C-alpha positions in Angstrom: 7.6 -17.6 -4.4 5.5 -15.2 -6.4 3.4 -16.0 -9.4 3.3 -13.8 -12.5 2.4 -14.2 -16.2 5.0 -15.5 -18.5 6.5 -12.9 -20.9 6.0 -15.1 -23.9 2.7 -17.1 -23.5 1.1 -15.1 -20.7 0.3 -18.1 -18.6 1.1 -18.2 -14.9 4.6 -19.2 -13.7 6.8 -18.7 -10.7 9.1 -15.7 -10.8 12.2 -17.7 -10.0 12.0 -20.1 -13.0 14.7 -19.9 -15.6 12.3 -20.8 -18.4 8.6 -20.9 -19.1 7.2 -24.3 -18.0 4.5 -24.1 -20.7 6.3 -23.0 -23.9 9.9 -23.5 -22.8 11.2 -20.0 -23.7 14.1 -18.9 -21.5 13.9 -15.7 -19.4 16.5 -13.0 -18.7 17.6 -13.4 -15.0 15.3 -11.2 -12.9 12.9 -10.3 -15.7 9.9 -12.1 -14.2 10.6 -10.7 -10.7 10.8 -7.1 -12.2 7.5 -7.7 -14.0 5.9 -9.0 -10.8 7.1 -6.0 -8.8 5.8 -3.6 -11.5 2.4 -5.3 -11.6 2.2 -5.0 -7.8 3.0 -1.3 -7.8 0.4 -0.7 -10.6 -2.2 -2.6 -8.6 -1.4 -0.7 -5.4 -1.8 2.6 -7.2 -5.1 1.6 -8.7 -6.3 0.5 -5.2 -5.2 3.8 -3.6 -7.0 5.8 -6.3 -10.2 3.8 -5.9 -10.1 4.2 -2.2 -9.5 7.9 -2.4 -12.3 8.3 -4.9 -14.7 6.4 -2.6 -13.4 8.3 0.5 -14.0 11.7 -1.2 -17.3 10.8 -2.8 -19.1 10.4 0.6 -18.3 13.9 1.9 -19.2 15.3 -1.5 -22.6 13.5 -1.5 -23.3 14.7 2.1 -22.4 18.2 1.1 -24.7 18.1 -1.9 -27.6 16.7 0.2 -27.0 19.3 2.9 -26.9 22.2 0.4 -30.2 21.0 -1.1 -31.8 21.3 2.3 -32.9 17.7 2.5 -31.5 17.3 6.0 -33.4 20.2 7.4 -36.7 19.2 5.9 -36.9 22.2 3.6 -37.1 21.4 -0.1 
């Protein structure tokens, strides 16, 4: 069972519930599951971009340090 935020009151509820346990509004069948899948994809994309940025920042920093001559002892 997955948890996601309700479409109406934005409180946590399970994706397989027919209605919100907090406010009682009924959901379209599969609406919460589709929302949970979309949120997971968005999170994965953000995580990949963040990892790629960190992965590329290290070689860029090393290249900058090397081009400035700090590794060879010449300022």
